[in-house]
N, C-alpha and C positions, 0 to 999 in steps of 0.2 A: 815652725816645724822645719828642722834642718834636714837636708838630704844632700848627698854628693855622689860623685862618680865611683867611689870605692865602696859600693854596696851600702850606701847610706852612712858611711863612717865619718862624714864631715863633722868637725868639731869634737870628735871623740877624745882628743887629747887634753881637753880642758879639765874642769873639776868634776866631770861626770854628771853634771846636772842637765846637759843638753838632751833633747829628744832626738834619738837617732832612728831614722826611718829606713827599714831594709827594702829599698825600692826594687832592687834586682829580684829578690825573692817574691815580693808582692806582685810584681809584674809577671813573673813566671807563673805564679799561681792564677793570676787573672787570665792569662793566655790559655792555660790548661782548662780552666773553668769554662771559658768561652768555646773551646774546641769540643768539650764534652757536652755542653748544652746544645750546641749546633748539631751534634750527632744524635742527640735525643736517645741515648742508649739505656740510661737508667734515670730514675727520679733523682733530682739533685739532693734530696734529703736522705738518700740511702747510703749505707756504708760502702757499697760497691762504687758509687759515684765518688765518694771521698777517696777511696783507694785509687781509682783511675786518675783523679785530679792530682793527688799527691805524687803518684808515679810519673805522671806527665810533667808536673811542675819540677820535680827533681831532674828529669831528663833535660828540660829547658834550661833550668838554672845551672846545672853542672856542665852542659855542653857549651856554655858561653864563657869563654876564657876571661873576658874583661869585666864581667859583672855589669855590663851596660847593654841592656836589651832595648833596641830602638824599634818602634812600631814598623818602620819600613823594612826591617830585616825578617819579620815573622814569616812571610810567605817564602822567602828564600831559605829559611831554616827547616821548613816542613820535611824535606827529603832527609836531612840529617837526623831529625827527631824520629822519623819513620824507620830509618835504618837502625838507630840505637834501640828502638823498642820492638824490633822484629823478633819473631819466635826463636830463631836460631842464634840469637846474639847473647853473649854473657852479661846481660844488663846488671844483674845483682853484683857481680864482681867489679864491673865498671863503676857503679855507684860508690862502692866501698873505696876503690882506688881514688876516685875524684874527690870524695869527701876527705880522705886522708891527706891528699895533696893540698886541698884548700885549707884544712886545719893547720897543716905544717906551715903553709905560706902566711897565714894570719899570725901564727905564733912567732915566726921569724921576723915578721914586720912589727911585732909588738902592738898589734891592734885587735880590737874586738870586732867581730863581724856578726851583726844581728841576723843578717840574711842566712849566713852559714849556720847559725844556731837554729833557725827555723827549719832549714833543710835537714839538719841532723835530727831534729825532733820528728819531722815527717818520715824520715827513713826509719827511725826507731819504731814509730807507730806501724809502718808498713811491714816491718820484720816481726814485730812482737804480737800483732793482732792477727787473729785467725777468723776467717769468715766461712760460713757454711755454703758450699758450692756443689753443683752437680759433679759427680765422679765420672769423668769422661772415659776413664780406663775400665770401669766396671761393666760387667755384663748386665743388661737390663733385666729386671724382674717383672714378670707380667702383672703381678698384683699391685705394684707401686705405680701411682699415677705420675709422679715426677722423677722416678728413678732414684738410685742410691746417691747419697750426698757424702761429702768428706770435708773435714776442716782444712782449710787452705790458708797459707800466709797471705795477708792482704795484698802484698805486692804481686803475687802470682795471679791474682784476679784483676788487679788494677792495671797492670802492664798491658795485657791484650785489649782492655777497654780503651786505654789511651792510644794504643796503636791503631785500633779501628776508628777512633774519633778523628785521628789525623787523616785517614783515608776518606772518611765521609765529609771532611771539610772541603 
């Protein structure tokens, strides 16, 4: 199994038969998963958990310029991730810009980035998937036990979960 410092792209210039491991993305996903599990906010089998994990993994992956996340830097990055996922931040446009920059960089370098491909797939899922969530802007109706619900893009549900998980860590 080959892996390298360029998001697992070691050996990618050969005949294409090498196994390329997207270590930076997998590590970002692992960190996000651990933060959410530690926070114990949602069952790990829920779509809400997946939304939180993907939003947090995107934040972790895209905030690291070198695609090399080392275990020693995780604690020092918590403040950065927290500020990026805060309520008043333009996280959605930040993700789009960073993905576009990364894609352009990979294209210019003439290399395939499997970690970036996984990040793009996660972003696509977060944008295109809608989850039923409580409508926080609605006036409560006395007859409804749980209150009104609204279909919400997964990233809008996952981002606050990821942010809260960082604070609970």
